[in-house]
Each structure stands twice: as C-alpha cells, then as structure tokens.
C-alpha positions as CSV (number, residue, x, y, z in Angstrom):
1,M,26.5,-69.7,18.6
2,A,25.7,-68.3,22.2
3,T,21.9,-67.7,23.0
4,I,21.1,-65.0,25.5
5,T,17.7,-64.7,26.9
6,F,16.2,-61.9,28.9
7,K,13.0,-61.8,30.9
8,P,10.9,-59.3,29.2
9,N,10.9,-55.6,30.8
10,S,13.5,-57.0,33.2
11,T,16.2,-54.2,34.1
12,P,19.0,-56.4,32.2
13,Y,16.7,-56.3,29.0
14,T,16.0,-52.8,29.4
15,L,19.6,-51.9,29.6
16,H,20.4,-54.3,26.8
17,V,17.8,-52.7,24.4
18,H,19.1,-49.1,25.5
19,F,22.9,-50.2,24.9
20,M,22.1,-52.0,21.4
21,S,20.5,-48.4,20.2
22,G,23.8,-46.9,20.6
23,G,22.8,-45.3,24.0
24,S,25.0,-44.9,27.1
25,L,24.1,-44.4,30.7
26,T,25.6,-43.0,34.0
27,Y,24.1,-43.8,37.6
28,D,22.5,-40.4,37.5
29,E,21.0,-41.0,34.1
30,A,19.8,-44.6,35.3
31,Y,18.5,-43.2,38.4
32,A,16.3,-40.8,36.6
33,K,14.8,-43.4,34.3
34,G,13.8,-45.5,37.5
35,I,16.9,-47.9,37.3
36,R,18.4,-48.5,40.5
37,H,21.6,-49.8,41.7
38,L,23.3,-49.5,38.1
39,T,26.6,-51.0,39.0
40,Q,25.0,-54.3,40.3
41,R,22.7,-54.3,37.1
42,I,25.7,-53.8,34.7
43,S,27.2,-56.8,36.7
44,D,24.2,-58.6,36.0
45,L,24.1,-57.9,32.2
46,K,27.8,-59.0,32.2
47,A,27.0,-62.2,33.9
48,K,24.3,-63.0,31.1
49,F,27.1,-62.9,28.4
50,E,29.6,-65.0,30.4
51,D,26.9,-67.5,31.2
52,A,26.3,-67.9,27.6
53,N,29.8,-68.0,26.9
54,A,29.7,-65.0,24.6
55,L,32.0,-61.9,24.5
56,S,30.3,-59.1,26.4
57,P,30.0,-55.9,24.4
58,L,30.1,-53.9,27.6
59,M,32.5,-50.8,27.9
60,V,33.2,-48.2,30.4
61,I,34.5,-44.7,30.6
62,Y,35.4,-42.6,33.2
63,E,34.3,-38.6,32.9
64,P,33.9,-35.6,34.8
65,N,30.4,-35.3,36.8
66,D,28.5,-32.0,37.9
67,R,29.8,-32.6,41.6
68,G,33.5,-32.3,40.8
69,G,34.4,-35.8,40.8
70,T,34.2,-38.7,37.9
71,H,31.5,-41.1,37.3
72,A,31.4,-44.2,34.9
73,R,29.5,-44.1,31.7
74,Y,28.5,-47.6,30.3
75,F,27.7,-48.7,26.8
76,Y,28.1,-51.3,24.3
77,R,31.1,-51.5,21.7
78,D,30.1,-51.6,18.1
79,T,26.4,-50.0,18.4
80,G,27.2,-46.6,17.1
81,C,27.8,-45.2,20.5
82,E,30.2,-41.9,20.5
83,Y,31.9,-42.9,23.5
84,Q,33.5,-46.0,22.0
85,H,36.5,-44.3,20.2
86,R,37.1,-41.6,23.2
87,E,40.5,-41.9,25.1
88,G,40.1,-43.9,28.1
89,A,37.0,-46.2,26.7
90,K,37.7,-49.9,27.8
91,A,36.1,-53.2,28.0
92,Y,34.0,-53.8,31.2
C-alpha cells in the first residue's frame, strides 16, 4: 500500500486535512485562509500522490464567480463533499 507523508503544518498537509474533512476551496477562499498560489499547491499535493504511486482523490469543478467569470473549486472524491456529484466535476 502507498504511503504518503506530509510535513506537519505544511500547505499540502493543511489542504489534505481540509479536503479529507469534506471541504472544498477556491482561490479566493484559500487566499482568505492565508494559502497563496493555490494552483501550485494543488499541483504539489497531486505530486505527493503520484510519488507514492497512489490514485489521487483530487477533483475540480468550475463554477461562476462574483466577478462574472469562473473559478476552479478543488476537493477530494469520496469524502462527503457536496461538489463530487455535481455536473462538471472531474478528476484533477
């Protein structure tokens, strides 16, 4: 079985804990929580799974934002996140 290790209190660890609890994040929400460069941090998190030869649970859905455009919302599959079953949700 694959083993994934995180440095305590690192951004990938913080994201992992948040997503495992069924949470989701957009860039704006992450920024408000002090997480910068969310797209890169999501890439780092996915690389953790790839390095361990494990299937990444990361998913993404694109939704309208308050500025008239769209933004990406990231989350894990099978953690109870409401976005998993919405139309347009896909593996990241």
